[in-house]
C-alpha positions as CSV (number, residue, x, y, z in Angstrom):
1,X,-27.3,1.9,-51.0
2,X,-24.2,0.9,-49.0
3,X,-24.0,-2.5,-50.6
4,X,-23.5,-1.1,-54.1
5,X,-21.0,1.4,-52.8
6,X,-19.0,-1.5,-51.3
7,X,-19.1,-3.4,-54.5
8,X,-17.9,-0.4,-56.5
9,X,-15.0,0.2,-54.1
10,X,-14.0,-3.4,-54.4
11,X,-14.3,-3.2,-58.2
12,X,-11.9,-0.2,-58.5
13,X,-9.5,-1.8,-56.1
14,X,-9.3,-5.2,-57.8
15,X,-10.0,-4.5,-61.5
16,X,-8.8,-0.9,-61.9
17,X,-5.8,-1.3,-59.7
18,X,-6.2,2.0,-57.9
19,X,-4.1,2.8,-54.9
20,X,-5.6,2.4,-51.4
21,X,-5.4,6.1,-50.9
22,X,-7.4,6.8,-54.1
23,X,-10.0,4.2,-53.1
24,X,-10.3,5.6,-49.6
25,X,-10.8,9.1,-51.1
26,X,-13.6,7.8,-53.4
27,X,-15.2,6.0,-50.5
28,X,-15.2,9.0,-48.2
29,X,-16.5,11.3,-50.9
30,X,-19.3,9.0,-51.9
31,X,-20.2,8.3,-48.2
32,X,-20.6,12.0,-47.6
33,X,-22.9,12.4,-50.7
34,X,-24.8,9.3,-49.6
35,X,-25.5,11.0,-46.3
36,X,-26.6,14.2,-47.9
37,X,-29.0,12.4,-50.3
38,X,-30.5,10.3,-47.5
39,X,-31.2,13.4,-45.4
40,X,-33.0,14.9,-48.4
41,X,-35.4,12.0,-48.9
42,X,-33.4,10.1,-51.6
43,X,-33.7,6.4,-50.6
44,X,-31.7,4.8,-53.4
45,X,-29.0,5.5,-55.9
46,X,-31.5,5.0,-58.8
47,X,-33.6,7.9,-57.3
48,X,-30.7,10.4,-57.4
49,X,-31.4,13.1,-60.0
50,X,-29.3,15.7,-61.7
51,X,-30.9,18.3,-59.5
52,X,-30.0,16.4,-56.3
53,X,-26.3,16.4,-57.4
54,X,-26.4,20.1,-58.3
55,X,-28.0,20.8,-54.9
56,X,-25.3,18.9,-53.1
57,X,-22.5,20.7,-54.9
58,X,-24.1,24.1,-54.1
59,X,-24.4,23.0,-50.4
60,X,-20.7,22.5,-50.1
61,X,-19.6,25.6,-52.0
62,X,-18.8,27.5,-48.9
63,X,-16.4,24.9,-47.4
64,X,-14.9,23.1,-50.4
65,X,-12.6,24.3,-53.1
66,X,-13.4,24.0,-56.8
67,X,-10.8,21.1,-57.0
68,X,-12.5,19.2,-54.1
69,X,-16.0,19.6,-55.7
70,X,-14.6,18.4,-59.0
71,X,-13.1,15.4,-57.3
72,X,-16.5,14.5,-55.7
73,X,-18.3,14.8,-59.0
74,X,-15.6,12.6,-60.7
75,X,-16.2,10.0,-58.0
76,X,-20.0,10.1,-58.5
77,X,-19.6,9.8,-62.3
78,X,-17.4,6.8,-61.9
79,X,-19.8,5.2,-59.5
80,X,-22.9,5.7,-61.7
81,X,-20.9,4.4,-64.7
82,X,-20.3,1.3,-62.7
83,X,-24.0,1.0,-61.9
84,X,-24.8,1.3,-65.6
85,X,-22.4,-1.4,-66.6
86,X,-23.8,-3.8,-64.0
87,X,-27.4,-3.2,-65.1
88,X,-28.4,-1.4,-61.9
89,X,-29.2,1.9,-63.7
90,X,-30.1,2.8,-67.3
91,X,-28.4,6.2,-67.3
92,X,-26.2,8.5,-65.2
93,X,-27.7,11.6,-63.6
94,X,-24.2,12.9,-63.1
95,X,-23.3,12.8,-66.9
96,X,-24.9,16.2,-67.6
97,X,-23.5,18.0,-64.5
98,X,-20.7,20.3,-65.4
99,X,-17.4,20.3,-63.6
100,X,-16.8,23.5,-61.7
101,X,-14.4,25.9,-63.5
102,X,-11.3,26.9,-61.6
103,X,-7.8,28.1,-62.2
104,X,-5.4,25.8,-60.3
105,X,-2.5,28.3,-60.4
106,X,1.1,27.5,-60.6
107,X,2.7,25.0,-58.1
108,X,4.4,26.6,-55.1
109,X,8.2,25.9,-54.9
110,X,11.2,26.7,-52.7
111,X,14.2,28.8,-53.6
112,X,17.6,27.3,-53.5
113,X,18.4,29.1,-50.2
114,X,15.2,27.7,-48.6
115,X,16.1,24.2,-49.8
116,X,19.6,24.5,-48.3
117,X,18.2,25.8,-45.0
118,X,15.6,23.0,-44.8
119,X,18.1,20.2,-45.5
120,X,20.5,21.6,-42.9
121,X,17.8,21.8,-40.2
122,X,17.8,18.2,-38.8
123,X,20.3,17.3,-36.1
124,X,22.9,15.0,-37.6
125,X,23.9,13.2,-34.4
126,X,20.5,11.7,-33.4
127,X,18.6,8.8,-34.9
128,X,15.5,11.0,-35.6
129,X,17.7,13.7,-37.1
130,X,19.4,11.2,-39.4
131,X,16.0,9.9,-40.4
132,X,14.6,13.3,-41.1
133,X,17.6,14.5,-43.0
134,X,17.4,11.3,-45.2
135,X,13.6,11.9,-45.8
136,X,14.0,15.6,-46.7
137,X,17.0,14.8,-49.0
138,X,15.1,12.0,-50.8
139,X,11.9,14.1,-51.2
140,X,13.9,16.9,-52.9
141,X,16.3,14.7,-54.8
142,X,13.7,12.3,-56.2
143,X,10.3,14.0,-56.3
144,X,8.6,11.1,-54.5
145,X,5.0,11.5,-53.4
146,X,4.6,11.4,-49.7
147,X,2.8,8.0,-49.9
148,X,5.7,6.6,-52.0
149,X,8.1,7.7,-49.3
150,X,6.0,6.3,-46.4
151,X,5.7,3.0,-48.2
152,X,9.4,2.8,-49.3
153,X,10.9,-0.6,-48.4
154,X,14.5,-1.7,-48.0
155,X,14.4,-3.9,-51.2
156,X,13.5,-0.8,-53.2
157,X,16.7,1.0,-52.3
158,X,19.9,0.4,-54.3
159,X,22.5,2.6,-52.7
160,X,25.6,1.4,-54.6
161,X,23.8,2.0,-57.9
162,X,22.5,5.3,-56.7
163,X,18.8,4.9,-57.4
164,X,15.6,3.6,-55.8
165,X,12.5,2.0,-57.3
166,X,9.3,4.0,-56.5
167,X,6.0,2.3,-56.4
168,X,3.4,4.8,-57.6
169,X,-0.3,4.9,-58.4
170,X,-1.7,1.5,-59.4
171,X,1.5,-0.1,-58.0
172,X,3.4,0.9,-61.1
173,X,7.2,0.9,-60.5
174,X,9.7,3.4,-61.8
175,X,13.5,3.7,-61.2
176,X,14.5,7.2,-59.8
177,X,18.1,8.3,-59.4
178,X,18.7,9.8,-55.9
179,X,22.1,11.7,-56.3
180,X,25.0,11.6,-54.0
181,X,23.8,13.9,-51.1
182,X,20.6,12.0,-50.7
183,X,22.4,8.7,-51.1
184,X,24.9,9.6,-48.4
185,X,22.2,10.8,-46.0
186,X,20.2,7.6,-46.6
187,X,23.2,5.5,-46.0
188,X,24.0,7.1,-42.7
189,X,20.4,6.7,-41.6
190,X,20.3,3.0,-42.6
191,X,23.6,2.2,-41.0
192,X,23.1,4.1,-37.7
193,X,19.8,5.9,-37.1
194,X,17.4,3.2,-38.4
195,X,19.3,0.5,-36.6
196,X,19.0,2.4,-33.3
197,X,15.3,3.1,-33.9
198,X,14.6,-0.5,-34.8
199,X,16.3,-2.0,-31.7
200,X,15.4,-5.6,-31.7
201,X,12.3,-5.3,-33.9
202,X,11.8,-6.1,-37.6
203,X,10.5,-4.0,-40.4
204,X,10.7,-3.8,-44.1
205,X,9.9,-0.1,-44.3
206,X,12.8,2.3,-44.5
207,X,11.4,5.2,-42.4
208,X,10.3,4.3,-38.9
209,X,9.0,6.3,-35.9
210,X,10.0,6.1,-32.3
211,X,8.1,2.9,-31.8
212,X,10.0,1.2,-34.6
213,X,7.0,1.0,-36.9
214,X,6.4,2.6,-40.3
215,X,6.0,6.4,-40.4
216,X,2.6,7.4,-41.7
217,X,1.9,10.1,-44.3
218,X,0.5,12.3,-41.6
219,X,3.6,11.8,-39.5
220,X,5.8,12.9,-42.4
221,X,3.7,16.0,-43.1
222,X,4.0,17.0,-39.4
223,X,7.8,16.5,-39.4
224,X,8.2,18.7,-42.6
225,X,6.1,21.5,-41.1
226,X,8.3,21.4,-38.0
227,X,11.5,21.8,-40.0
228,X,9.9,24.5,-42.1
229,X,9.4,26.6,-39.0
230,X,12.9,25.8,-37.8
231,X,14.5,26.9,-41.1
232,X,12.4,30.1,-41.4
233,X,10.3,29.1,-44.4
234,X,7.1,31.2,-44.3
235,X,5.0,29.5,-46.9
236,X,2.9,26.4,-46.1
237,X,5.4,23.7,-46.7
238,X,4.1,20.3,-47.7
239,X,5.7,17.2,-49.2
240,X,4.2,18.2,-52.5
241,X,6.0,21.6,-52.4
242,X,9.2,19.6,-52.3
243,X,8.0,17.5,-55.3
244,X,7.2,20.7,-57.2
245,X,10.6,22.2,-56.2
246,X,12.4,19.0,-57.5
247,X,10.6,19.2,-60.8
248,X,11.0,23.0,-61.3
249,X,14.7,23.1,-60.4
250,X,15.5,20.2,-62.7
251,X,13.8,22.0,-65.7
252,X,15.5,25.3,-64.8
253,X,18.8,23.5,-65.0
254,X,18.2,21.9,-68.4
255,X,16.3,18.6,-67.8
256,X,14.1,17.5,-70.6
257,X,10.3,17.1,-70.1
258,X,10.2,13.4,-71.0
259,X,12.9,12.5,-68.4
260,X,11.0,14.5,-65.8
261,X,7.8,12.8,-66.6
262,X,9.4,9.4,-66.1
263,X,10.9,10.4,-62.8
264,X,7.7,11.9,-61.5
265,X,5.6,8.9,-62.6
266,X,3.1,10.9,-64.6
267,X,1.0,8.9,-67.0
268,X,0.3,11.9,-69.2
269,X,3.0,14.4,-70.2
270,X,0.4,17.2,-70.0
271,X,0.5,16.9,-66.2
272,X,4.3,17.5,-66.3
273,X,4.0,20.5,-68.6
274,X,2.8,22.8,-65.9
275,X,6.4,22.9,-64.6
276,X,7.5,24.6,-67.8
277,X,5.2,27.5,-66.9
278,X,6.9,27.7,-63.5
279,X,10.3,27.7,-65.1
280,X,9.3,30.4,-67.6
281,X,7.8,32.5,-64.8
282,X,11.1,32.3,-62.9
283,X,13.1,33.3,-65.9
284,X,10.9,36.3,-66.5
285,X,11.4,37.4,-62.9
286,X,15.2,37.1,-63.2
287,X,15.2,39.0,-66.5
288,X,13.1,41.8,-65.0
289,X,15.3,42.0,-61.9
290,X,18.8,41.9,-63.5
291,X,18.5,43.0,-67.1
292,X,19.7,46.6,-67.6
293,X,16.8,47.3,-70.1
294,X,13.9,45.3,-68.8
């Protein structure tokens, strides 16, 4: 069973051009399901039935969200589709399994005051403080995904022109303006903090840790949570909350949806449209609070 899984992961890496993070997610999900099916007497992928899949989804209901279950079912459907195309199977048992229904809700965002407090939290006079200030400024000013920030390299940054080139899903590139505050913070870090962190080493990545090697996504998450506590932000702050804040605040201040789609790197504008609901919700709250006849 594992051999076909390895072939599938190689297929979606090479031919589909999916990012390493997406491929790793598919692999982890499918390995978990493979273990479940094996424990329940299913010895091959061809022997997996619709009932087996439903049973698995029911078994994880207590610990996985609707979104996570839907992701696992999507991975399984893609895998069985690959087996069909390669002649390993004549039909997909996952095709008739329905995706779990769920309401994703609106994205969480920061207020303007919370953003100001967060960006002011890093210590300006230290290499790590300069690095962290530049990271936070960039996340809020550009809407980069955390993986895009972690992978950002020196040749993607164009300080004089005021933009960077983000490499998103499928290695697709898009130019994103960064604005003056983020540009200034990044310039200070590159000129001073990064040079001191790098010492005598060499690296193409922009953001480095104490050992002068690339910061991981997990490292960035941890740093953001530390500054959230320091700045008094009570909600669960993640890099994606900063991305949501970037998008929502742009729309609230008059940005058009197509420009926002381009900056976020969304393939489908329907993904971007959720931020219009956030902006409308905010406007209603302001109207109710301040209008004399609400």
